[in-house]
N, C-alpha and C positions, 0 to 999 in steps of 0.2 A: 761323540763317539759313543757315548752309552746307551742313546738312545738307538745307533746304529746298531749295537751289538744286540741290545731287547730283541729289533726287527729280525735280525737273523737267528737268534735263538726261536721266534714262536715258529718262523716258517722252517725251520728246520726240525723240529719234534711233532713226534705224530698227535700227541695227548698233553694236558699242560692240567695239573690239578694245585689249586692254589687254598690256600687258608686265610680265613679270616677273621680276626679277635680283636672284638672292638674297645676289650679293656687295656690288652699292650703289644697288638699289631701297631707296624707302623707301615706309612704308603713311600713303599721306594722301590727304585727297580730291584731290591732285593728281595724284594717279597715273593714278587714275581718271577725269580729267577733261583731262588734257594731254596726254595723248599724241600724238605719237610720244617728246617731251619727258622724258615722266616715265615711271621704272618705279616697279612696285611690291615690296617684299621680299617677301610668301610668298603663298601660293594662298589661304589660312585669309581674310587680310585682304577679300579681295576674293569669297571665297563669303559672308563672313557681310554683308559690305555689299550684295550682289548677289544679285535672286533676283526671279520672278514677271517677268519680262521675254522680251526674246528675241534673238537670232544677239546672244549670245556670246561675239567670239574672244581667247583667251589664247594667249600666245607666249611661252615660257618662253626666256630668251636666253641664263644662266649656266650654265654647263659644270656645276654641281651648286645643290641645292638640298633645303633642311632643310625635314623638313615636321614639323610638330608640332599634337598634338592632331586633331578631328575637324574634315574638310575638307568641309562637307556643302553642294551646289548643288540648289537648288530652284524648278523649274515653271519651270523655263527651256526656250524652247521656240529649239532652234540655241545648242546649247554647243558650241565645239570647243577643246577644251586640243593644244597643239602645242608636244609636249619637246624638239624638233628637237636630239636625240640627249644632254638632260641626265639627270644619274642625281640622283632622289628617293631621300633617305633619310629615314627616321623614328629613326637613333639617335638619341640621347638624353645624353650624355656618357658616363658608365661605363654606361649600359643601352643595349645594343644591340639591342634590339628593343623601340619604340616602341609604346606601346598609341594611335598613330595612322593616318590614312587618310584616303582619298576616297569620299566617299559622294554618288552620284548619282542625286537622288530627284523620280521622278514630272516627266521633262523629257523631249522629244520631239526627237529631228534629232541627239541628243548622240554626241560623236566624242573618242578618246582616241589621239593619233597621236606617236608617236616618241619615247621616255624607258624610263628604267630604274626599276622601285621595288623600293627595299626594305628590306630588314629593317624592315617596317610590320605591325600587326595590330591594327586597330581592332575592338573588342569591339561589338556591334552587337546588341540582342535586340528583337525583333518578337512577333508571335504566334503563328509559326508557324518561325519562324528565331534562330536563338541561336549566336553564333560570331565568332570572329577574321577578317578580313580586310586585305588590304592597297586593293579598291578593290573596292568594292560600287555594282551599279546595280539600283534599284530602281522598279516601276513605269513603262516608261521605254517611249518608242516610236521604235521605226525610231534603233537605234546602230547605233555602228561603232568597235569598238575592235583599233587595226592598230600593227603594230611597237611593239609597246611590251614590256618586257623585267622580268616579273614575275618577282623574282629573289629566293630567300630569306626569305621571310615568314614571321612567324608565324601559321599557320592556312592559309588559300586565299588564293593570288594573288590570285583575279579572282572575285566572287559573281553571278550572275544572277536577280534573284528575281521573280518576278511582270514579264518582260517581253517587250515582243514586236517582232517583225519585226525582226530585228537582225544581225550578222555578228563576227565574233572572228576576224581572218588576220592570217597574217604574225607572230605574236605566238610568245616565248619562256617557256613557266615551266617553273621551275628551283628546285628542291630548298625549296620550299615544304610548310611542314608545322607542324605543332605544334609549338614547342618552348618555351615553358612559357603557362600559361594562369592566369588570377586566376578564369575562372568555374567552375561546375561541370563536370567532365572527362568525367559522365557527356552531356552535349550538346553537347557542343565537339570536332571531329574536324579537319581539313585535305585539303591537297591543291591542284593548281593550280587548277581553274576546275570550280566547284557553279552547277550552274544545276538552279534550284528552280521549278516551273510550277503554280500551284494556280488560278488565277483560270478560271474556263470560259470557252471561244471556242468560241461555236456554228459548228459547217460553214458554214449558210447566209447566216452573217453574214460571217465571216472565219476566215481560216488562218492560225498563229503559226510563224511559220517563223525558223528562227534555224541560223545557218550557221557551224561552225568550222571554217576549210579554212588550209591551210598553216601548223602550230602545230607549235611543238615542245613534248614533253614530258618533260622528263628528272627524275629523282630526286627526284621529290614524295613526298611521304608522307602519308598518313590513316592516323590511328586504327583507323577503321572499314572504311568502306568509300568504294572509289575513290580513289586514289593518285594520279592524275592527271588525271582528270574524271569527276565525279558528276551525275548525270542523275534527277532527281526528281521526276515527276510524281504528279499528284491533280487527283479531280474533274472537267470533262469539258475537259482542257486543249485536245484538240486540236491537240499539239505537232507541227511538221517541223520535225526535226532533221534536219540535213547535216555528217556528220562527214569532211571527204576532204585527202586528202592530208599526211598530218599522219604523225609519231612520235612513238611512245612508248616511252622507254627508260628502260630503271632507276628507274620507278616501284613501290611497294609500300603495301600496305592491311595496316592490323593482320587483319580481317577476312576482305572479298572483292574483288573488283576490283582485282587489285595498279596497274594502266594503268585501267582504264576500270569505273565502277560504274550498270550503271540498276535505278531504282526505280520499279516502277510501285504507287499505290496502289488496296484498293479503293477503289471508289467506289458512289452511291447516290443519283445527282445524277440526272433526268429533264425530259428537254424536249421537250415536246409530246406524250408515252405515250413516249418513246424515251428509251435511255439512251443519249446520241450519245458515248461514248467513244469515241475513236479517238486513235492515237500514232503517229506512224511516222519512224521513225530512221535513217539510209542512214550507213555505214560505205566509205567507199571509196579506195582505194589506202592502206591508212595500217600502217604497219610496226607492232607490238606486240613488243619484242623484251626478254629480260631482267626482266620482274615479276615478282613475289612478290606474294604471300597467303594465307592457310591453302584456300581458292574462290576458285576464276577468278582464277588469278596473273593474266592478262592483263587476262581481262576476266568480269564478274559480273553476271547481270540475272538482277531478281528482280521475277517477275507478278502480280500479283494474280490471288483468285480469287474467285470470283460466283456465287449463287447465288439470283440475282433472276428473278422471272418474267417480266421484262419485256424487250423484244428487246433484243438490240446488234449493230447495224446498219454500225455505220461499221468501216475499217480498222485491224488491229492489226499492225504489222508491224516486225521488225530487217530488214535487208540491210546484210549482210554483203559486199563485192564487193572482188577483188585487194587481200584483205587476208592481209600475211604475220604469222604468231604463229611466233614463234623466243624456244627459249629461256628460257622462262617457266619460273615454278617454283610450287608449290604445296602444300600436305599433301593434298590430295585432289584437284582439278582441276583442271590449270596451265595451261592456253589458255583456254576458256570454260564457265563455270562457268553453267547456268539452271536457276532454281529449285533451287537445293542445299539450303539453310539451310530452305525452305519443309514446312510439313504439308499433305498433301491432303487438301482440303477435298473441296465438290459434282463442284466440274468448274473449270478452266482457262478465261481467256478465251482467245479463241479466237487467241491471236497466233502470228504464223508469222515465227519465225529461221530467217533465208534463207542461206546461203552459197553463193557464187557467183568461182571463179576464184578462192579461198580455199589456203593451203597452211600446215601445220601440221607443225612442223622443231623437234625435239630439245629442246622441254617436259619436263619434269619435274616426275612427281609423286607425293608420298610423302615429301619432306624431315620434318626436323625433330620425325619420329615416332620419339620420343623418350620420351615420356611411357608407362609399363606399360602403364597400364589401354586406353591406344588400338591397343596392339601384337595386331594382327590383326583388328581392328574396323574397319577404315575401308579403303574402295576406293583402287586408283589408276588417273585418267581422265584424257584429254588433252581431251576437247569431250564433258563431262558435260550429259544434260537430264533432268529427271524432271516429270512433267504440262506436256509441251508439243510443239508440231509443229514439228519442223525437217525445214527441205526443202534440197537440194544438188542444185547447179545445175550445169552443162556440164564443169568440172573442175576435182574438187577430190584436194588429197593428204594423207597422210600420213605421214611418216616420220620416223626413230632417235627418237620419243619413249618415254619410259617411262611406263604408265602405259596401259592399253587405249586407243586412241584413237578409238575413239565408246562412249562409255556411255550407254544408254537406257534410261528408267524409267520404266512408264505413259506410254509417247511415243510419237509417231505422227513414222517417219522417211520423208517423200517426197524419191523420188528422179527426175528430169528423164529423159524418154526417152530424150532424148540425151546423157546425162552419161558422163564417164569418172573413176571415183572409186578412187582407186591408196590402198592400204593397202601400208609396206614397211617392215620392221624395229622395229616396235613392241613393246611387250614387255607386258605385265598377270600380272595373278594369275587373272582367269579371263575367256580370250576377249584374244587381245593385238591384235586386230585392231577385234574389234567385242562388244558386250556385250550383250545385249538382255532383260529383265524385268517381271514383273508386265503381263502383255500387252501390251507394244511389242512392233512390228512395221515392218517396211520395205515401203513400198507403193511400184511404178513405176509413175507416171502419162505418159500424154499419146498421141498415136501409136505404131504398132508401129517405131520407130525402136530398137536394140538395142541397151539403156546397157553398159558393161561395167566389170565389178568387179575390178579385182586386188586379191588377198589374197595376198602373197608374205612369207615372209622371217620371218611372225610367231613371238613367244613366248608362252606362257603355262603354267601347273602343271595344267590342263586348257582344252581348247580354244585351241590353238596361235593358231586365223585367227578362229572365232567361236565366241561363248559365249551360248548361250540356256534364260535358267533358267524354266519355265512353271510353271502351276497343272496338275500333271500328274492330277489331279482331276477337273476339270471340264473333257472335251472336247467344246468346242462348236463348233467348228471354226476358231477365232483364231488362225490359223496366222501364224508368224512372219514369212517374206514371202509377199508379196498381190500378187497380179497381174505374177507373176514370170515367166510360159512366154518372153519374148521377151528376156531379161536373159542375159545371156551371163558367169559366175563363172568366174572363173581363180585356181586357187589353185597355189601352190609351195613347198614348203621351208617348211611353218611347222610346230613346235612345239609339241606339251604336252607336256611336262616327266614328265609322269604315266603317258603313254603313252595317254592315253584322248581319239580325238578330235584327231590334231593338224590339222588343217580346220575341223570341227564338232564341237562338245557341243550336244548340247541336250538337258534335261529328258527332253522326250517328242518322240514323231513324229507320234503321233496324230491329232493337231489338224490339220496338215498334210494327211494321210491323209482326213480326215474332209471334209478340204475340194477337195484335188485327184484324193481316190481312189486306190486302188491298195496295195501296202505299200512296206512300208521298204526294198524292193529294187529297185522303181520309182520309188520319188516324186523322186529328184535326175533328172530326166531329162526332155527337152523339152516331150515331151506331158503331165507334169507338172507341176512346181516351175519347171523351168527347166533352161537347158544349163550344167553343171556339169563343169569339167573342172578333177580330181582329182591332187593331186599325187602318188598311190602306193593301189593297193588291200591293199600291203603295208606295215607295219601301217595296220590297218583308217585310212580315213580321216576316218570317222565316225561317233563314240560317242553312247550314249545312260546315262542315269542307270538304274541296277539295275532290272528288271524281275520278276526269279525269283531266289532264294533256295533254295539247296539246303546243307544237312547229310549231312557222311556215315556217318548214324546215323540209326536207326528210332527206336530209343529212349531217349532221356537220361533214367540213373542216377546220380546224382552226389549224393555223399556231406552230411549237415548239416553248411552251416559250412565246408564246404573249396571255394576257388574249379575249378570244369567251365571249361575250355577245351572252345571248341564253334568245330569249321573250319567256316568259312564258305567258301563260295564265289557270286561274284556276278555276275550273265548281265545282258548289254543287251535292248533290242529285238532287235538284230541275231545274237543265242546267241551274242554274244563274250565273254568272261571279260573283268569288268572290277571284280576282289575288288580294295576299297582302302578299310577299312574309316575312315581319316583324313576322304578323300574323302566318301564315302558313307554316315558313323555307321547305327551301330543302335540300337533301343531295344526294350527287351524287356520284354513283359506277362504277367499268368497269367490266364487263365482256364480256370473250371470246377472254381473250387479245392473248391467247396463249403463242406462247414464242419471244413475242416480246417486247420492252423497255417501249412501252406507259405505262403511270400512271398517276393518276391528281397532281399536284404540289399543286393546291392552288385554294378552291371554294367557292363564297360570290357570297351574292345579295346587288346590290344599288337601290332602288325606287323597280320598277319592274322588273329589268334585273337580272338575275343569270349571273353569270362570272366566267369560270372555266380555269385555266390553265393545259393547257395539256403540255408534255415530253414526247420528245423518237423520233425515227427514221422519214425521211421523208416519207407517204407510208406508215407505223404501222396503221392497222387500229383493230378495237375493237368496243364493245355493248355497250351506255350509257347507266344505269340504273338513273333517277332522279325520288325521290318520297320525300311526304311529311311527314316531321319529325313527328311523333306519330299519323298518320294517314292514308287513305290508297290508295290515288292517286298516280300512277307510269307512268314512259315513259319510253319505250325503243327506242331507234333511234342511228343508224348505225355512227359514226366517223370515220377520215383517215386524217392522217399529213398529211398537202399541204406542200409544197418548199419554204421556207421563200420569203416575200415580200420584194421589193424592198428598198434598203440602208440598209438589212441584211443580216449578213454571216451565214449559220448553223453551230453552235459551239458543239460535245458533242450530246447533246440533247436540246437545246437551240438556237432560231435563237437571233444572235447580232447587233445589229446596228454598220453597219461600215460605218463614215461618209466621209470617204475619195477613197469612192471605185466608189461614182458620183460625178464627177462637180457640186458644187453647194447644195449639199447636208451636210449641216454643221453640223448634230444633230436630234436627237429624241425628243420629248415629253415624258409629263410620259404615255401618254396613246398609246404609240408607235406611233406616226405618224412623220412622216420626217420630219425637218425642210429645207427648202429650200428659198436659198440668190433670193433678191429681182430681178424682173427683169430676172428672170430663165423662159426657156418652159420647162416642161417634163408632159410627157406622155409614154403610148404605143405604140407603132409600130411592130406591130401586136400583138404578145405576149408577146414583150421582152419592157424592160421600156431603155425608152432613156431623157436624158437631152438636151435642147439648148439657148443660150441666144445671142443678137444684141448687147452687150455693145460692145464697142469699136472696134472693125470690124462691118461687116456685117452680118453674121449669122454664129455659131459656133454650132457644132452639134458633141455630142457624145454620142457613143453607142459601145456596144457588136461589135465584129467583124464578132461575127457570127447571129446579128439580124434581116439577110435577108433581109435588109435595101432596096427598090426600091426610089429610092429618085430623082421626079420630080419638078423641079422649072422653071414657066412658066411666064410668061407677069410681069417680075419681075425687076427690075434697082437698079444698083450697084453702086453708084455713090458715089467720093471723101471716100472710106471708109480707114481704116490705122490700121496698126499691128503689135505691137513691134517685132513680131518676125515676123508668118510666117501669113498665111491668111487673107488677110487686106480687103478681099470680103469676100468671103466666106472659111471658115476652117470645115475640118472634123478630126475627132479623133476615130478612131477603139481602143476598148482596145482589147486585148490578150486572152481572157478564152479559156476554153474547154465551149464547144457546146453541 
């Protein structure tokens, strides 16, 4: 009878106000029907009792409230939970983190206001989501979460799953992350706020807008991506997200996006013959400070690739405006990573990642690179993009970063016509300020106003300011700077520690010469590529990869099996010496070998010497091709194997040391030099080698019997010489060999 009366009451009133008192309340029908005289004790009792209703307001009046189990509000239009500053805890006895939390399911006009929720971690399972969190909103319309402190929860602080039209404002997300989990660890992660948007919203019907404003994200952690905030979009979500006036400080992720992670899935949903896939994320007035991950210590963006025949017409854009990236750290890309873990497919979605009035300062790439197998294989970048469109607008500054400031691979970088871009005191491996590779290019769009690109005090091994890596054998007119005639480039005090390209290093300038005309001497002028103000003409501010190789010998005559030192000179497109076999390594191959046994056993470089070991038969000849790896410089030279040097005997295809063949030669060194006993005379008589000493007797001379020796001894005195066997004064030994 009481249950029937309660149901009649709930359906007869237009609104219901319930108070929760964790200290003095009693869970009974009276606390639902006799407000405000009675108070309930727990949220779970109210949630289990009331659903499928409208205008439910819950006020928590006790300073603390224990939350046990899953508190699920379902099908309520007009749900408000006003905490009034209370602290909700899911701890249960000795268990600090309880498997408890709040779920708001299929509700509209729902609001959470004014409380702290801590030590929660309800495990929730759905078709696409599986994880821990303290609060979950699922399939809700028009929601508001304000002035809530999500503190030290197991998993996420807050999860928004397939919701529309809501705001998350003036909240604090602090120290949320996986503490422990009973679930499969491959599925669970954690962090501050997780936004999943899978349900399609057609642009002609509605735009799904979520505002995240005036929040603090502090010291949250994710096992994979998005330590503070993770936004994941699929299908035709048509999501418009605003992230404004928020601080992201000290967050971390195991893989990518220490502060913020965006992941846009590949889609195949078609509406009226068009793929209506659109998403726009605006981040404004955000401070992204001291966050950490392997990729994108600050922000990681993973975009889908697309190879469908259907049209893609809707906008896809990320805009960062008035954002500060400071002190973020990563193994690879410290501040922002765009598609850093993707594999290039046919084409990426034409998504613009735009930065306006953004400042990148003191970010550090290359941390925790202690694994031996990774050393020398990972680049370091501040803003990294691959397969992307990056747009730099108005005013951008990169200062004091460890890692190349702007690193673009197979990407386009657009710079607005009125922009001022400053690169100051950044340090990289290849290019201190800018690295462009795989047909990446910077173009300058808009009216004929003069953009200013200032590149000063940057440092790298090669290309102190800018490094451009091109496919040098495919000169198709794709220049690394496009429409740059009205652009002003200022360079000062940049340092390439190798000495090559203090301001600019490019694999080749031929693509730009094909586009603008002229030659290497005129390409950096206003009538060609732009207005370039270089630091100094000495040493040369611009260098290219080697295009010419030279050797100081007309023909190589190596010994079989003995290292041959080839002295190489490498020159660039300016005809300047850029010899460095570590930066521009050589490869060696043989041509025109025909039927001989000649082969290259090993080739390597030490400093500026290129060392090759040939094997074969004395007299074998061929053509040696030397060329710079990945570059165009090449050299052809004839070689012929020479007979073995003194102290060596030819065996099979190699000269082998024979320490007993000549008197007084006891061995050889690592460089194949002979070891000659002290007091011994050694030298050539004609073209034959001989050794002699004067120890014990007067003169001992040892030669081949076919040495064709004419010995003339004149004006010499041999007095008192003795020998144990023969030749007290003079001893001559002739070896019998085939001459």
